[in-house]
N, C-alpha and C positions, 0 to 999 in steps of 0.2 A: 116522602109524603105518605101519610096514613089515611086509609079510608075511614068512614064512620064506623064500619064494622070492626076495623083494627083498633080504633080508639076505644070502642065499647069493650072489646076483649081486654085491652091493656088496663082500663079503669075498673073493670068488673061491674059495668053498668049496662043498661039497655041502649040500643041505638037511638031510641026516642030521647033518652036522657042526654046523649051526645048532641043530638040536634038542638035540644033545649039549651045546652051550654053554648053552642054556637049562636043561636038566636039571641040569647041574653048577653052576648059579648064576653063570656067567660073563657071561650076558646075562639081563636081566629082561624078561619078557613078560607081557602080559595076554591074556585070552581074549575074542575078539570073534566072535560067531556060531559058537562052538565051535572056533575056530582061533586059535593064538597069533599075536599081533602085537607088534612091538617098536617103541618110540618112536624116531623118526628122530633126535631130539636126542642119542641115544647114539652117533652116528657123525659123523665129519668126512670130509674128502676122502681121508684115509689109512686109514680103517677105523673101528674102535671108538675113540672119543675117549680121549686120554691120561688116565690116572688113573681111568678108569671101573672097571676090574677091581679096583683097589685099594680104591676107595670102596665098591663092593658088598661086598667081603670084610670091610671094617671094619664095615659095617652089619649084615651077617648074623652075623659073629662076635660082635658086640656085643649080640645077642639080638633083632634085628629079624627079623620074618618077611619073606618076599618081598613080600607086600602092603604091610606097613608100610614097607619100604625104598622101594618104588615111590611110596608116598604122600609120604614124606619128600623124595624126589628132586624131586617136583613141587609142594611147598609153598613159596611165596615167602617169603623172609626179607627183611624190610624193609631191614635195613642192607646187604644184598647188592644189593637192588634187583631181584632175579630169583630164580628157583628154582634149587636146587643142580644139577640136570641141565643147565641152561643155563649156569650158572657154570663148569662144567667146560671150556667153550670160551673162558674168559677167564683173566686172571692171578689170579683168585680161586680157582682149582682147589685149591691146597694148603690154603687157608682152609676150603673145603668139607670136605675130609678131616679137618682138625683139629676142626671142629664135629661131624662124625660120630663121631669118637673120644670127644669130650666127652659125647655123648648116649648112648653105649653103656651098656647096663645088664646 
């Protein structure tokens, strides 16, 4: 898990910008000891992993709450062999988005 400061350093932006990304649902965070933390798996060497923004948008537009979206991202799918957040780093990223679209309610 990364702190807001860690994410700001990684993205080369201010901590206020990171908080805005969280507020506007471009990043998902959980609270730890009263402070937001962001899973490191949401990032690669270039910043936010490709397809992450689109996936979150699909989940939230499909009726998921932020907590439900976070849970879905970290629930392993047997046929993928890993959880969707990790699958975004593989060639299965588009399949993850397709599954999210299918589960929208």
